[in-house]
mmCIF file of the N, C-alpha and C atoms, coordinates in Angstrom:
data_MODEL
# 
_entry.id   MODEL 
# 
loop_
_atom_site.group_PDB 
_atom_site.id 
_atom_site.type_symbol 
_atom_site.label_atom_id 
_atom_site.label_alt_id 
_atom_site.label_comp_id 
_atom_site.label_asym_id 
_atom_site.label_entity_id 
_atom_site.label_seq_id 
_atom_site.pdbx_PDB_ins_code 
_atom_site.Cartn_x 
_atom_site.Cartn_y 
_atom_site.Cartn_z 
_atom_site.occupancy 
_atom_site.B_iso_or_equiv 
_atom_site.pdbx_formal_charge 
_atom_site.auth_seq_id 
_atom_site.auth_comp_id 
_atom_site.auth_asym_id 
_atom_site.auth_atom_id 
_atom_site.pdbx_PDB_model_num 
ATOM 1   N N  . MET A 1 1  ? 0.805   -1.201 0.000   1.00 0.00 ? 1  MET A N  1 
ATOM 2   C CA . MET A 1 1  ? 0.000   0.000  0.000   1.00 0.00 ? 1  MET A CA 1 
ATOM 3   C C  . MET A 1 1  ? 0.851   1.270  0.000   1.00 0.00 ? 1  MET A C  1 
ATOM 4   N N  . LYS A 1 2  ? 2.077   1.163  0.464   1.00 0.00 ? 2  LYS A N  1 
ATOM 5   C CA . LYS A 1 2  ? 2.919   2.352  0.498   1.00 0.00 ? 2  LYS A CA 1 
ATOM 6   C C  . LYS A 1 2  ? 3.258   2.843  -0.900  1.00 0.00 ? 2  LYS A C  1 
ATOM 7   N N  . ALA A 1 3  ? 3.327   1.915  -1.859  1.00 0.00 ? 3  ALA A N  1 
ATOM 8   C CA . ALA A 1 3  ? 3.670   2.287  -3.234  1.00 0.00 ? 3  ALA A CA 1 
ATOM 9   C C  . ALA A 1 3  ? 2.475   2.878  -3.984  1.00 0.00 ? 3  ALA A C  1 
ATOM 10  N N  . TYR A 1 4  ? 1.287   2.716  -3.430  1.00 0.00 ? 4  TYR A N  1 
ATOM 11  C CA . TYR A 1 4  ? 0.082   3.209  -4.104  1.00 0.00 ? 4  TYR A CA 1 
ATOM 12  C C  . TYR A 1 4  ? 0.041   4.732  -4.071  1.00 0.00 ? 4  TYR A C  1 
ATOM 13  N N  . LYS A 1 5  ? -0.265  5.322  -5.219  1.00 0.00 ? 5  LYS A N  1 
ATOM 14  C CA . LYS A 1 5  ? -0.401  6.774  -5.304  1.00 0.00 ? 5  LYS A CA 1 
ATOM 15  C C  . LYS A 1 5  ? -1.831  7.101  -5.707  1.00 0.00 ? 5  LYS A C  1 
ATOM 16  N N  . LEU A 1 6  ? -2.403  8.086  -5.076  1.00 0.00 ? 6  LEU A N  1 
ATOM 17  C CA . LEU A 1 6  ? -3.759  8.504  -5.415  1.00 0.00 ? 6  LEU A CA 1 
ATOM 18  C C  . LEU A 1 6  ? -3.790  9.072  -6.827  1.00 0.00 ? 6  LEU A C  1 
ATOM 19  N N  . PRO A 1 7  ? -4.859  8.807  -7.576  1.00 0.00 ? 7  PRO A N  1 
ATOM 20  C CA . PRO A 1 7  ? -4.956  9.395  -8.915  1.00 0.00 ? 7  PRO A CA 1 
ATOM 21  C C  . PRO A 1 7  ? -5.137  10.902 -8.821  1.00 0.00 ? 7  PRO A C  1 
ATOM 22  N N  . SER A 1 8  ? -4.734  11.585 -9.863  1.00 0.00 ? 8  SER A N  1 
ATOM 23  C CA . SER A 1 8  ? -4.903  13.039 -9.852  1.00 0.00 ? 8  SER A CA 1 
ATOM 24  C C  . SER A 1 8  ? -6.385  13.370 -9.964  1.00 0.00 ? 8  SER A C  1 
ATOM 25  N N  . LYS A 1 9  ? -6.774  14.469 -9.357  1.00 0.00 ? 9  LYS A N  1 
ATOM 26  C CA . LYS A 1 9  ? -8.166  14.896 -9.398  1.00 0.00 ? 9  LYS A CA 1 
ATOM 27  C C  . LYS A 1 9  ? -8.455  15.481 -10.773 1.00 0.00 ? 9  LYS A C  1 
ATOM 28  N N  . THR A 1 10 ? -9.511  15.001 -11.397 1.00 0.00 ? 10 THR A N  1 
ATOM 29  C CA . THR A 1 10 ? -9.853  15.483 -12.730 1.00 0.00 ? 10 THR A CA 1 
ATOM 30  C C  . THR A 1 10 ? -11.047 16.426 -12.714 1.00 0.00 ? 10 THR A C  1 
ATOM 31  N N  . ILE A 1 11 ? -11.841 16.369 -11.651 1.00 0.00 ? 11 ILE A N  1 
ATOM 32  C CA . ILE A 1 11 ? -13.000 17.248 -11.535 1.00 0.00 ? 11 ILE A CA 1 
ATOM 33  C C  . ILE A 1 11 ? -12.767 18.165 -10.339 1.00 0.00 ? 11 ILE A C  1 
ATOM 34  N N  . PRO A 1 12 ? -12.720 19.472 -10.578 1.00 0.00 ? 12 PRO A N  1 
ATOM 35  C CA . PRO A 1 12 ? -12.496 20.378 -9.451  1.00 0.00 ? 12 PRO A CA 1 
ATOM 36  C C  . PRO A 1 12 ? -13.666 20.344 -8.468  1.00 0.00 ? 12 PRO A C  1 
ATOM 37  N N  . ARG A 1 13 ? -13.370 20.483 -7.214  1.00 0.00 ? 13 ARG A N  1 
ATOM 38  C CA . ARG A 1 13 ? -14.395 20.500 -6.176  1.00 0.00 ? 13 ARG A CA 1 
ATOM 39  C C  . ARG A 1 13 ? -15.256 21.749 -6.304  1.00 0.00 ? 13 ARG A C  1 
ATOM 40  N N  . SER A 1 14 ? -16.515 21.600 -5.992  1.00 0.00 ? 14 SER A N  1 
ATOM 41  C CA . SER A 1 14 ? -17.445 22.723 -6.056  1.00 0.00 ? 14 SER A CA 1 
ATOM 42  C C  . SER A 1 14 ? -17.242 23.630 -4.846  1.00 0.00 ? 14 SER A C  1 
ATOM 43  N N  . PRO A 1 15 ? -17.196 24.932 -5.061  1.00 0.00 ? 15 PRO A N  1 
ATOM 44  C CA . PRO A 1 15 ? -17.090 25.848 -3.927  1.00 0.00 ? 15 PRO A CA 1 
ATOM 45  C C  . PRO A 1 15 ? -18.439 26.058 -3.249  1.00 0.00 ? 15 PRO A C  1 
ATOM 46  N N  . GLY A 1 16 ? -19.466 25.420 -3.752  1.00 0.00 ? 16 GLY A N  1 
ATOM 47  C CA . GLY A 1 16 ? -20.831 25.601 -3.252  1.00 0.00 ? 16 GLY A CA 1 
ATOM 48  C C  . GLY A 1 16 ? -21.694 26.135 -4.382  1.00 0.00 ? 16 GLY A C  1 
ATOM 49  N N  . ILE A 1 17 ? -22.985 25.883 -4.307  1.00 0.00 ? 17 ILE A N  1 
ATOM 50  C CA . ILE A 1 17 ? -23.867 26.227 -5.421  1.00 0.00 ? 17 ILE A CA 1 
ATOM 51  C C  . ILE A 1 17 ? -23.885 27.731 -5.714  1.00 0.00 ? 17 ILE A C  1 
ATOM 52  N N  . HIS A 1 18 ? -23.953 28.535 -4.684  1.00 0.00 ? 18 HIS A N  1 
ATOM 53  C CA . HIS A 1 18 ? -24.027 29.983 -4.898  1.00 0.00 ? 18 HIS A CA 1 
ATOM 54  C C  . HIS A 1 18 ? -22.692 30.562 -5.356  1.00 0.00 ? 18 HIS A C  1 
ATOM 55  N N  . GLN A 1 19 ? -21.611 30.131 -4.711  1.00 0.00 ? 19 GLN A N  1 
ATOM 56  C CA . GLN A 1 19 ? -20.288 30.637 -5.085  1.00 0.00 ? 19 GLN A CA 1 
ATOM 57  C C  . GLN A 1 19 ? -19.913 30.171 -6.482  1.00 0.00 ? 19 GLN A C  1 
ATOM 58  N N  . GLY A 1 20 ? -20.257 28.932 -6.824  1.00 0.00 ? 20 GLY A N  1 
ATOM 59  C CA . GLY A 1 20 ? -19.981 28.421 -8.161  1.00 0.00 ? 20 GLY A CA 1 
ATOM 60  C C  . GLY A 1 20 ? -20.717 29.208 -9.230  1.00 0.00 ? 20 GLY A C  1 
ATOM 61  N N  . TRP A 1 21 ? -21.952 29.580 -8.931  1.00 0.00 ? 21 TRP A N  1 
ATOM 62  C CA . TRP A 1 21 ? -22.757 30.380 -9.862  1.00 0.00 ? 21 TRP A CA 1 
ATOM 63  C C  . TRP A 1 21 ? -22.125 31.758 -10.058 1.00 0.00 ? 21 TRP A C  1 
ATOM 64  N N  . LEU A 1 22 ? -21.724 32.384 -8.964  1.00 0.00 ? 22 LEU A N  1 
ATOM 65  C CA . LEU A 1 22 ? -21.085 33.701 -9.054  1.00 0.00 ? 22 LEU A CA 1 
ATOM 66  C C  . LEU A 1 22 ? -19.743 33.621 -9.785  1.00 0.00 ? 22 LEU A C  1 
ATOM 67  N N  . ASP A 1 23 ? -18.967 32.586 -9.507  1.00 0.00 ? 23 ASP A N  1 
ATOM 68  C CA . ASP A 1 23 ? -17.679 32.411 -10.194 1.00 0.00 ? 23 ASP A CA 1 
ATOM 69  C C  . ASP A 1 23 ? -17.876 32.243 -11.695 1.00 0.00 ? 23 ASP A C  1 
ATOM 70  N N  . ALA A 1 24 ? -18.920 31.505 -12.088 1.00 0.00 ? 24 ALA A N  1 
ATOM 71  C CA . ALA A 1 24 ? -19.204 31.303 -13.512 1.00 0.00 ? 24 ALA A CA 1 
ATOM 72  C C  . ALA A 1 24 ? -19.577 32.618 -14.183 1.00 0.00 ? 24 ALA A C  1 
ATOM 73  N N  . ILE A 1 25 ? -20.341 33.437 -13.505 1.00 0.00 ? 25 ILE A N  1 
ATOM 74  C CA . ILE A 1 25 ? -20.724 34.744 -14.057 1.00 0.00 ? 25 ILE A CA 1 
ATOM 75  C C  . ILE A 1 25 ? -19.494 35.621 -14.231 1.00 0.00 ? 25 ILE A C  1 
ATOM 76  N N  . ARG A 1 26 ? -18.650 35.656 -13.210 1.00 0.00 ? 26 ARG A N  1 
ATOM 77  C CA . ARG A 1 26 ? -17.468 36.528 -13.247 1.00 0.00 ? 26 ARG A CA 1 
ATOM 78  C C  . ARG A 1 26 ? -16.439 36.086 -14.283 1.00 0.00 ? 26 ARG A C  1 
ATOM 79  N N  . SER A 1 27 ? -16.252 34.773 -14.417 1.00 0.00 ? 27 SER A N  1 
ATOM 80  C CA . SER A 1 27 ? -15.195 34.276 -15.306 1.00 0.00 ? 27 SER A CA 1 
ATOM 81  C C  . SER A 1 27 ? -15.681 33.998 -16.725 1.00 0.00 ? 27 SER A C  1 
ATOM 82  N N  . GLY A 1 28 ? -16.979 33.828 -16.899 1.00 0.00 ? 28 GLY A N  1 
ATOM 83  C CA . GLY A 1 28 ? -17.514 33.486 -18.213 1.00 0.00 ? 28 GLY A CA 1 
ATOM 84  C C  . GLY A 1 28 ? -17.366 32.009 -18.546 1.00 0.00 ? 28 GLY A C  1 
ATOM 85  N N  . LYS A 1 29 ? -16.868 31.219 -17.600 1.00 0.00 ? 29 LYS A N  1 
ATOM 86  C CA . LYS A 1 29 ? -16.712 29.777 -17.791 1.00 0.00 ? 29 LYS A CA 1 
ATOM 87  C C  . LYS A 1 29 ? -17.968 29.063 -17.290 1.00 0.00 ? 29 LYS A C  1 
ATOM 88  N N  . PRO A 1 30 ? -18.223 27.836 -17.779 1.00 0.00 ? 30 PRO A N  1 
ATOM 89  C CA . PRO A 1 30 ? -19.403 27.105 -17.305 1.00 0.00 ? 30 PRO A CA 1 
ATOM 90  C C  . PRO A 1 30 ? -19.321 26.814 -15.808 1.00 0.00 ? 30 PRO A C  1 
ATOM 91  N N  . ALA A 1 31 ? -20.468 26.792 -15.172 1.00 0.00 ? 31 ALA A N  1 
ATOM 92  C CA . ALA A 1 31 ? -20.531 26.470 -13.748 1.00 0.00 ? 31 ALA A CA 1 
ATOM 93  C C  . ALA A 1 31 ? -20.201 25.000 -13.536 1.00 0.00 ? 31 ALA A C  1 
ATOM 94  N N  . SER A 1 32 ? -19.783 24.663 -12.332 1.00 0.00 ? 32 SER A N  1 
ATOM 95  C CA . SER A 1 32 ? -19.453 23.269 -12.035 1.00 0.00 ? 32 SER A CA 1 
ATOM 96  C C  . SER A 1 32 ? -20.696 22.393 -12.010 1.00 0.00 ? 32 SER A C  1 
ATOM 97  N N  . SER A 1 33 ? -21.858 22.998 -11.918 1.00 0.00 ? 33 SER A N  1 
ATOM 98  C CA . SER A 1 33 ? -23.120 22.250 -11.931 1.00 0.00 ? 33 SER A CA 1 
ATOM 99  C C  . SER A 1 33 ? -23.692 22.207 -13.344 1.00 0.00 ? 33 SER A C  1 
ATOM 100 N N  . ASN A 1 34 ? -22.834 21.941 -14.303 1.00 0.00 ? 34 ASN A N  1 
ATOM 101 C CA . ASN A 1 34 ? -23.203 21.923 -15.709 1.00 0.00 ? 34 ASN A CA 1 
ATOM 102 C C  . ASN A 1 34 ? -24.233 20.824 -15.976 1.00 0.00 ? 34 ASN A C  1 
ATOM 103 N N  . LEU A 1 35 ? -25.375 21.177 -16.552 1.00 0.00 ? 35 LEU A N  1 
ATOM 104 C CA . LEU A 1 35 ? -26.436 20.208 -16.806 1.00 0.00 ? 35 LEU A CA 1 
ATOM 105 C C  . LEU A 1 35 ? -26.069 19.217 -17.902 1.00 0.00 ? 35 LEU A C  1 
ATOM 106 N N  . ASN A 1 36 ? -25.093 19.529 -18.730 1.00 0.00 ? 36 ASN A N  1 
ATOM 107 C CA . ASN A 1 36 ? -24.654 18.578 -19.752 1.00 0.00 ? 36 ASN A CA 1 
ATOM 108 C C  . ASN A 1 36 ? -24.040 17.334 -19.120 1.00 0.00 ? 36 ASN A C  1 
ATOM 109 N N  . VAL A 1 37 ? -23.578 17.452 -17.896 1.00 0.00 ? 37 VAL A N  1 
ATOM 110 C CA . VAL A 1 37 ? -23.000 16.312 -17.184 1.00 0.00 ? 37 VAL A CA 1 
ATOM 111 C C  . VAL A 1 37 ? -24.071 15.598 -16.368 1.00 0.00 ? 37 VAL A C  1 
ATOM 112 N N  . SER A 1 38 ? -24.892 16.349 -15.660 1.00 0.00 ? 38 SER A N  1 
ATOM 113 C CA . SER A 1 38 ? -25.849 15.732 -14.740 1.00 0.00 ? 38 SER A CA 1 
ATOM 114 C C  . SER A 1 38 ? -27.085 15.159 -15.420 1.00 0.00 ? 38 SER A C  1 
ATOM 115 N N  . ASP A 1 39 ? -27.510 15.720 -16.534 1.00 0.00 ? 39 ASP A N  1 
ATOM 116 C CA . ASP A 1 39 ? -28.731 15.233 -17.192 1.00 0.00 ? 39 ASP A CA 1 
ATOM 117 C C  . ASP A 1 39 ? -28.657 13.765 -17.592 1.00 0.00 ? 39 ASP A C  1 
ATOM 118 N N  . PRO A 1 40 ? -27.623 13.324 -18.322 1.00 0.00 ? 40 PRO A N  1 
ATOM 119 C CA . PRO A 1 40 ? -27.581 11.907 -18.706 1.00 0.00 ? 40 PRO A CA 1 
ATOM 120 C C  . PRO A 1 40 ? -27.537 10.961 -17.499 1.00 0.00 ? 40 PRO A C  1 
ATOM 121 N N  . LEU A 1 41 ? -26.837 11.356 -16.445 1.00 0.00 ? 41 LEU A N  1 
ATOM 122 C CA . LEU A 1 41 ? -26.765 10.509 -15.260 1.00 0.00 ? 41 LEU A CA 1 
ATOM 123 C C  . LEU A 1 41 ? -28.125 10.394 -14.589 1.00 0.00 ? 41 LEU A C  1 
ATOM 124 N N  . THR A 1 42 ? -28.850 11.497 -14.508 1.00 0.00 ? 42 THR A N  1 
ATOM 125 C CA . THR A 1 42 ? -30.182 11.493 -13.913 1.00 0.00 ? 42 THR A CA 1 
ATOM 126 C C  . THR A 1 42 ? -31.136 10.633 -14.731 1.00 0.00 ? 42 THR A C  1 
ATOM 127 N N  . GLU A 1 43 ? -31.054 10.726 -16.047 1.00 0.00 ? 43 GLU A N  1 
ATOM 128 C CA . GLU A 1 43 ? -31.928 9.934  -16.913 1.00 0.00 ? 43 GLU A CA 1 
ATOM 129 C C  . GLU A 1 43 ? -31.717 8.441  -16.692 1.00 0.00 ? 43 GLU A C  1 
ATOM 130 N N  . VAL A 1 44 ? -30.479 8.013  -16.554 1.00 0.00 ? 44 VAL A N  1 
ATOM 131 C CA . VAL A 1 44 ? -30.183 6.596  -16.341 1.00 0.00 ? 44 VAL A CA 1 
ATOM 132 C C  . VAL A 1 44 ? -30.759 6.126  -15.010 1.00 0.00 ? 44 VAL A C  1 
ATOM 133 N N  . VAL A 1 45 ? -30.591 6.916  -13.963 1.00 0.00 ? 45 VAL A N  1 
ATOM 134 C CA . VAL A 1 45 ? -31.095 6.536  -12.646 1.00 0.00 ? 45 VAL A CA 1 
ATOM 135 C C  . VAL A 1 45 ? -32.622 6.471  -12.657 1.00 0.00 ? 45 VAL A C  1 
ATOM 136 N N  . LEU A 1 46 ? -33.277 7.440  -13.276 1.00 0.00 ? 46 LEU A N  1 
ATOM 137 C CA . LEU A 1 46 ? -34.736 7.432  -13.338 1.00 0.00 ? 46 LEU A CA 1 
ATOM 138 C C  . LEU A 1 46 ? -35.253 6.255  -14.162 1.00 0.00 ? 46 LEU A C  1 
ATOM 139 N N  . LEU A 1 47 ? -34.580 5.931  -15.243 1.00 0.00 ? 47 LEU A N  1 
ATOM 140 C CA . LEU A 1 47 ? -34.979 4.790  -16.066 1.00 0.00 ? 47 LEU A CA 1 
ATOM 141 C C  . LEU A 1 47 ? -34.813 3.479  -15.296 1.00 0.00 ? 47 LEU A C  1 
ATOM 142 N N  . ALA A 1 48 ? -33.731 3.350  -14.554 1.00 0.00 ? 48 ALA A N  1 
ATOM 143 C CA . ALA A 1 48 ? -33.521 2.155  -13.732 1.00 0.00 ? 48 ALA A CA 1 
ATOM 144 C C  . ALA A 1 48 ? -34.592 2.052  -12.654 1.00 0.00 ? 48 ALA A C  1 
ATOM 145 N N  . ASN A 1 49 ? -34.958 3.164  -12.047 1.00 0.00 ? 49 ASN A N  1 
ATOM 146 C CA . ASN A 1 49 ? -36.007 3.180  -11.031 1.00 0.00 ? 49 ASN A CA 1 
ATOM 147 C C  . ASN A 1 49 ? -37.336 2.735  -11.631 1.00 0.00 ? 49 ASN A C  1 
ATOM 148 N N  . LEU A 1 50 ? -37.634 3.196  -12.823 1.00 0.00 ? 50 LEU A N  1 
ATOM 149 C CA . LEU A 1 50 ? -38.858 2.803  -13.519 1.00 0.00 ? 50 LEU A CA 1 
ATOM 150 C C  . LEU A 1 50 ? -38.867 1.299  -13.793 1.00 0.00 ? 50 LEU A C  1 
ATOM 151 N N  . ALA A 1 51 ? -37.744 0.758  -14.228 1.00 0.00 ? 51 ALA A N  1 
ATOM 152 C CA . ALA A 1 51 ? -37.643 -0.674 -14.507 1.00 0.00 ? 51 ALA A CA 1 
ATOM 153 C C  . ALA A 1 51 ? -37.841 -1.497 -13.237 1.00 0.00 ? 51 ALA A C  1 
ATOM 154 N N  . ILE A 1 52 ? -37.275 -1.042 -12.134 1.00 0.00 ? 52 ILE A N  1 
ATOM 155 C CA . ILE A 1 52 ? -37.426 -1.756 -10.862 1.00 0.00 ? 52 ILE A CA 1 
ATOM 156 C C  . ILE A 1 52 ? -38.883 -1.745 -10.424 1.00 0.00 ? 52 ILE A C  1 
ATOM 157 N N  . ARG A 1 53 ? -39.527 -0.595 -10.505 1.00 0.00 ? 53 ARG A N  1 
ATOM 158 C CA . ARG A 1 53 ? -40.933 -0.493 -10.090 1.00 0.00 ? 53 ARG A CA 1 
ATOM 159 C C  . ARG A 1 53 ? -41.851 -1.309 -10.986 1.00 0.00 ? 53 ARG A C  1 
ATOM 160 N N  . ALA A 1 54 ? -41.567 -1.339 -12.280 1.00 0.00 ? 54 ALA A N  1 
ATOM 161 C CA . ALA A 1 54 ? -42.399 -2.090 -13.223 1.00 0.00 ? 54 ALA A CA 1 
ATOM 162 C C  . ALA A 1 54 ? -42.088 -3.582 -13.177 1.00 0.00 ? 54 ALA A C  1 
ATOM 163 N N  . GLY A 1 55 ? -40.912 -3.935 -12.681 1.00 0.00 ? 55 GLY A N  1 
ATOM 164 C CA . GLY A 1 55 ? -40.509 -5.331 -12.644 1.00 0.00 ? 55 GLY A CA 1 
ATOM 165 C C  . GLY A 1 55 ? -40.201 -5.883 -14.023 1.00 0.00 ? 55 GLY A C  1 
ATOM 166 N N  . LYS A 1 56 ? -39.864 -4.999 -14.941 1.00 0.00 ? 56 LYS A N  1 
ATOM 167 C CA . LYS A 1 56 ? -39.592 -5.399 -16.323 1.00 0.00 ? 56 LYS A CA 1 
ATOM 168 C C  . LYS A 1 56 ? -38.345 -4.681 -16.834 1.00 0.00 ? 56 LYS A C  1 
ATOM 169 N N  . ILE A 1 57 ? -37.834 -5.183 -17.949 1.00 0.00 ? 57 ILE A N  1 
ATOM 170 C CA . ILE A 1 57 ? -36.731 -4.500 -18.623 1.00 0.00 ? 57 ILE A CA 1 
ATOM 171 C C  . ILE A 1 57 ? -37.327 -3.347 -19.414 1.00 0.00 ? 57 ILE A C  1 
ATOM 172 N N  . VAL A 1 58 ? -36.771 -2.192 -19.254 1.00 0.00 ? 58 VAL A N  1 
ATOM 173 C CA . VAL A 1 58 ? -37.281 -0.997 -19.955 1.00 0.00 ? 58 VAL A CA 1 
ATOM 174 C C  . VAL A 1 58 ? -36.383 -0.676 -21.117 1.00 0.00 ? 58 VAL A C  1 
# 
């Protein structure tokens, strides 16, 4: 375990929803809560939930 090295962080930590929003406005860069990332993940989870409730493959 001593030889193990942690992987480098690829996603910056969020400073918080409000601060992230203000930082995005000031810098002109996308906010860390970018919906292009969260939308597909949410769709998969909701579809899986639907399949579990229906007891069928969706």
